[in-house]
N, C-alpha and C positions, 0 to 999 in steps of 0.2 A: 309487850311489851317483850325487845329484842333478846335472844340468847347471847347470856357473854360469859364463855369458859371462866371461873372461877380459879381454876387452879393452874402451874404447869403440870399435871398428874394426865391429869382431864387434858389436856391438849397436844400430851402422846400420846392419851390411846386415842383418840380422833383419829390423828395423825397415823397408827398404827395399824386400826381396823376400822373395818366394817366395808372392805371394797369386795364386792364383786369379780366375777371370772371377766366379765365381759370389762369394765372395768381395767382389770390386770394385764390382758390382752390390746387394748386401747391405747395403754401406757407401753410395755412388750413393743408393739408397733410404731409407736412414736420414736421410741428409742433406737429404732434398727433402721430409722427412713434421715436421724441425727446422724448416727454412727456411718449408716451407708456417703450424706452428705459432706462428711468431714472427711471422710478417706476417698472421695471423687477430687480433694483437694495432691493427693500426691503422687494419681494417672496425669500423665504426659498424654493429654488430647491429642498434638497437632501430630506426635509418633501414631497414636491410636487412630486417626484421618487417614494416615497412607502407608497402613499394615497395608501387606500380603499374606497369603498363603492362610497359614493358621492363625497368625494374627485377625486378619478379618473376620473368619468365624468367629474365633473369641469375641471381635466388638459385635459383629451382628447378634448372635446367641447373649450380650449381654446386656441388649438392646430390647430385643423383643423378650427376650425372657425377663425384665423388671416391668416391663409392659406387662407380662401373662400376671403374674405375681402379684400388679397389683389390682388386677383386673379381678383373681380369683377371690386376694383375700376382702375386698369392697361387694361379690355377687357373698362370696362365706356369709361374712356379719349379714347383708341383707337379708338372704334367704335363712340362719341361726337364728336370727330378730322374728319372721312372721312364721316359722316354726316350731320355734322355742316350746317346748312339753310338758310335762309335770317334771319328768326326768333333769331333765337342763335348771331347772328351776329349784330341783333340790339339790344341785350340787352348785351351783350359785349361790343358794343360800349357806350349804358349808364351808365355801371358800370365803365368805365376809367372818368368820371367828378364829380366820387364819392369820398370820402376820403378815405386813404390807410386805416385805422380801426376807429371802435367804441369803444372809450376807454372804458365806461360803462361793455360791454358786454365782452369787452378782460378781466378785472378786474374780472367779474361773472363769468371769464370761470377759471380764476388762481384759484380760492379758489374752486372751485369746483375741480379741478384738486388737492391742498392742502390736500381737504378732502378723497383724493382717497388713502395718501399715507397711513396712517394708519392701513384701511382698504387692501391695495397691503399684509400689514403684514400680518394682522390676517387670512387670508384662507388658508393656511397650517400653519402656527405660532400659536403665546398666547399674539401676541397686545391689543387682544379685549378681555371678554370676551362673545361671544357672538357665536350664532348659525355657524354653516358652510354655511346652507342654507340664513340664514336672511345677513348675510357678502358679498355674494354673487348677494342678489337682491340687495340690498343698490349698493354695488361697479357698476352693471349692469346700472342701475338706473340711479346713480350719474356721468359715463362713458359718459351714453346719453345725459345727459344734460349740460355735460363739450361741448361733440363734437356739441352740436345744438346753445352754448352761441359760442361757437369759429364762427362756422359758420357766427353767426347773426354778430357779430366782424367785419369779413372784410365785407359786403354787406348785408342791411335789406331784412328782411323773404318776402318779396314781389320780390326781383331780382331770391332768390332761387326758390320759387314757379314758377316764368317765365321760369323759367332755366328748370326745374323739366319738365315743360310741350312742352316746345321744343325741346328734346331730344324723350318723349313720349318712342317709343319703343325701344329704345337702351337701357333701365331698361331691359328688360328681355330679350333682346340676351346677354346683359353683365352676367345674374345671370344664363343660361343657360352655357355661357363658363366659368364663376368660377367654378359653378357644374360639370363641365369637366376636369377642371382642379384639383379640387381637386381629383375625381376618378383617374386622372392620376395617380395622384402622388399613392396614393391606389394601384394602378395596379398596377404602374412598379415596387414598392416596390417584388412584386413573383419576378420579372425580374433579379433582382441581382443573384440568387443563377446560375442562366440557363446561365449566359452571364457572369459567371467566369470563367463557365467549360469552355465555348467554346474560352476564351481568354486564356487560363490553356495550353487549347489543340494544340490551334493555333501555342502559343510563343512553347511550345514545340519542337514542327513538324520543327517551323524555324530552332532555334538553334543546332533542333538533325542535321542539314544537315552539321553546323560549328563546332559542336564538340558531335562526336560519342561517348561519353561517358558518356553523360549524364545521370543523377538518376535522379528519379521522382516518385511522394509521392501521386499517384492521388488521395488517400480518400482525403487529407489533402492538395490538388492542391501547393504540392511543388517540385520544381524545383531546382536543385543539379545538383555545376558543380563537388565538389570535394573541391570547393576549397573557395565559394561562394555559397551560398542559399535563394531561394527568395521564400518568399509563394504568391499565389495570393489571395487575399482575395476578399471580393464581391464587397471593393469601386473598387479593381484594373480592375472592369468588360468593363470602359469604356463609362458604361449611360452617368456617369454625361455629361463626355463632349461630347456625343450625343445632349444629352438633349439641351448644350450650341449651338450644331451646328443648332441644327435642330430654337432656337431663332436666330440666327444671320441670318443664312438663310430666316426666317421667314421678319427679319427688312430689311434685302436687296431687299426680295421682295413687300416689301412694299412701301419703301423711291424710289427706279427706275423702277415703277408702269410703266411710261410714257416708258421710255427707251428699255424697256423687251419684249420680244417675246414673248404671252400667247397665246396657255398654257404649248408650250412645257419648260419654264423658272419652272415651277414647278418641275421639275426632278432636277432643283437644290438640293431642300432638300434632295431625297435619296442620290443623289451623298455625299453631305456634308456628311452625315449619315455613308457611309461608309468609306468614307477618314478619323474618324474623328476613325471608329474602326479601321482602317489599321494601323492611324498612334501612336495609342496605342497600338497593339500586336508591334511596333517599340521602341516606350518608353521602352516597360518591357523589348523588347528582351537586347537595349542598354547597360538596366543598371545592366545584369545578365555581361555580357560582360567589364563592368567598374571593377565591384567588383571582377570579375573573372581573370585582370589584373594585381590586387593586388593595386587597390583600394577603398575600401570595403568602406571607409569615405566618399569619392568622390561622391560613388553610394549614401550608404543611405541620408546624410548630404546634398547635393547639388544639383545631378542629379536628384533625388526621388521627391524634392518638388519643380523643379522647370521645367522637361521633360513635366507636363503634360499643363500648360500653353505656355510652349515653343508650343507644339504640338499644341495645340489647336489656336493659334494665324495663324502659318503655314497654316493650313487648312483652317482657316476664311481670308489668303489671297488670297491663292491660287482658293478660290469659288469665290473672288472679282472679280476676273482677270477675271476667265473663264467664269464670269457672262455679265460683261461689256467687254469686248477682244474680246468677241465669236463673230464674223457673226451669228452663229447658235442662240444665244440665243438673244443675244441685236438689233437694229435697224440698227444701224452704225454701219462702219467696223471700224477690227481692225484697221487699218491706220489710221480713223476719230480722234477716242476716245483716239492713242497713239500722235496725236497732240493736242488735247485737253488738254490730261494731261500733255505738256510738259506748256503750257500755264495759268496752274491752279495756280492763288494766292496760296491757303491754304498751295500745299507742301511747299510754304517759309516757313511756319507759323509752321506747324506743322512734317516736316521730321525730322529734329534737337531733337525733343521731342524724336518721335518715336526711334530714332537712341539711345537713350539714353534709352528708354524702353526694347530694344534688349538687348543692351552692356549688361544689369543689370541683364535681363533673362540668358546668357551668362556665366555671371561672378556668378550670384548662382550657376549656374546648376555645375561650376567647386569648390563651397567654399567647405571646409573638417577643421570640425568642427564647426560650425557657423559662419566662416569668411572667408571670399572672399579676397583668395589671389589675383586673376588677376580683383580688382577694378579699374585698372586704364586701362581698355576695355571702362568705359565709358568716361571717359578724350578723349581717343586716337576717339569713335564711334560721340561724342557730340562735341567734336569741327572740327572736320573733316566735319561735318555735318552743324556745324556753317557757317564754312568757303566758302565751297558751296555754303549755302545759302547767306552770306553775300554783295554779289551786289548789291540784291532788299534789304534786310535789312537793308541799311547803310543810306537808307533813313525816315527810321522811328523818329518820337523824341526819343531820347535818353537823355533829359537832364534832370535836376533833381531840386529837392530845397529839403528844411527842410522839407517840408511834408512827402515824403517817408520815409525819417530816423525816425522822429517821431510816426506814424505810427509802423515802424517795433521795436522799440522801447517798444512798446505796447505788438505788438502781444508777444514778446519776453517772458517779463513775464506771458501770458499766458501760453504757450506752454510751460515752464518750471513746474507751478505751475499745469497742466494735468496732467503732466507727472508723475510729484511726487505721486499726487492723485489716477490717474485708473489704473498706472502699476509697475507690483513687479521692486524690487529695481536694475538696471542692473547690469550685471555682465563681464566683460573683458572674452570672448573668451580663453580659453585654448591654442586652436592653435597660437592665437596672441603669445601668449607671447615663443611660438619654433620656429620661424622666426628667421632668421640672421637679424644681425645688418642694413643691406643693404637693404634689402628687407626690414623693417619694418618702416625704413628711406622713402622707399619711396613708402610702401603704405599706412603710414601718410601724405607725401606731396599733394599724388592723391586727398585720399580721400580730402583735407581741397580744394586744387583746386578746385574739381568736385561739393562740400557743396555750398563754397562761390563764384566761378566764374559762374561755368558752369550751373549747377540750374535753380538760380535767372532769369537767361535769358530764356534759353528753358521754361521752364512751365510759366513763363507770354508770351512767345509769344502765347504759343499753348493757355491759356488758356485764358488770356484777348485780348492781340491782336486781336486769330480768334475768339475762341468760344462765346464769350463775346459778340462780333460786330455778329457772322454766327448765333445767334440764333434770331437776328430781323432782319437779311436780305441776301440772297443769294451777294448780292452785298455788300459781306461785305467791302470791303479795300473804299469805296466810303463814307462810313458809320461816321460818326462822333462818338466816344466814347459815350459823354454824350447821344447822342440818343439811345444808344442799351437799355434803361432801364428796367425797372424791369425782365420782360422775360431775357433780356441778362444775368443779374446779379445771379439771380436763380439757372440759366441752367448752367453756366460758375461754379456757388457755388459749385452746385451740386455733380459738376464731380467730379474736384477740390477734394471736400474733401471727395471722395468715392478712391481718388487714396491713399490718406494720411493713410490708413488702420486703425490702433488703433490712429492713432491721429487725425480721423478724424472729432471731435467736433474743437477743436482749426485750423483746417483746413478749416471749415466751414468759423469759423472768420473771419481765416487771407483771405478764398479766398471773403469774403465780401467787407474787408478792402481791398485789392488789389484792388478792383473791382471798389469800390468808389473813392480811389487816381488816377487810370486810368483814367475814367469819368468824377472825376471834375474838369481833369486837362486836356486830352489828351493828355498827353506825358506817351508812355511805361516807362522809364526810370522813369520815380515817380512809380510807382510799381515796377520796376526791384529795387531801391535805397530799398523800403520795405524791400521788399525781400533780397534781399544784405542782409540788418542789424540785418535781424533776422537768419540769419545761420551764418552770422559773429559769433557773439554771441553765438549762441550753439553751434562753432569751439572754441571758448573759454571759456564756460565750462568744453567737452571735455575735451579739453587739458591739461586745469586745473585738473580738478577730473577723469578724467577720468570716466565720465559720459556716459557709453553706449546709451544712448536716440535712436540716430538715425543713 
């Protein structure tokens, strides 16, 4: 039976205690990223691009300094996780007995951040009549003090000093890795032009077999069929996809390091790079063929924007299957891994969501003029996956009360306010007005059914039912939702917010609310009810006013 917090005192105790040092670092970093994003709203970026002298130095230093800092934090987190010894574990355990926040330090942090607002507007603007050097120096000083106050708000200074000493050589390794990452970014920029040339030549030779009359402009890297032409720019070189594949394969090697056979498993990295490059060639060739076949809008507005992600996901799936199913790369045989996969409970929670993602990519790839004509693919794929998994899902707690509905009402208000303030006025795609009445009605009905009935179920299964508990325990099905704790809530919320795109901020709040509702009641149906309420109200706004916010 799922755990239900039986009193307000227990709920308060749960929210205030039990957070380890690693989770506190993640919270602090997340808050700093959010504040950095908000402070960017006050910076005059147009003036920054045109700045000269000290202004240009500040712009470049900020550009690469931020990348170094992000790389350093990621490297420190990774190396610290791998090298964490008994000293770190003792510090982490001691931190769990401390209150979540120290209010005075948090207040000091917020006051310092507020002081950064006029300074951010003065770096390239004219909010304050001060020399640029003075503004930058004061900004850096206040930012450092704000960071120190924030970390002091999450734990006493002595805790942080002990943690720094416990990780000793990790800091040096992280700094070297961060410098290497920043240098690689600079070096990789010189590869764009060369890789674009290689991509152009490969695509041209591939299409030349199918279309002998193909015309090319090597100087501008243009391929012209006579009916449709594409220019292979530097961003089409495939380097971005290869970089993502290197990151994916590295994470794959790390997570399954006990299952893989080293050093031969390291061959997965170059294999992934080659596969990514090959799929990029196929992507551009198919783009040309679609345009030449008489569907230029589908090629430009649909396939071009989605084919890259489709190719990357296909390559990632292939590399994961190759790594985990091949007896040459993995210790277990293919038959043993297939048998394990059949009994894997994670698939029950994730397959419906993955089916919806795949359907969405295919639908957007076939879109025309900003409209997904085949939006109903989501309904077909998602409903089919739910039907397949339902025998195992029917045993979950699907009941709900007023809590979920009330939480959904509050989130709906936040969602609409954020959309009004953060996004430009929505407009109806022109292609929608050109649909026949039957197709238009089918599209509307399918959109509403997917949004109201399908998305809440599959997203709550994946993010709350699975990820929230899996972040705390590998045996997540036996873990009561209330025991997932802050780590589960933070991980599931962060991933969910990233999946919301431009709506990441309300998505973050929604993830917290959905997670807390699930953890508080122990019923997945409660978070589904909250999710359904938000989407029903959004659907009503869309139907009444044709507000294309979603």
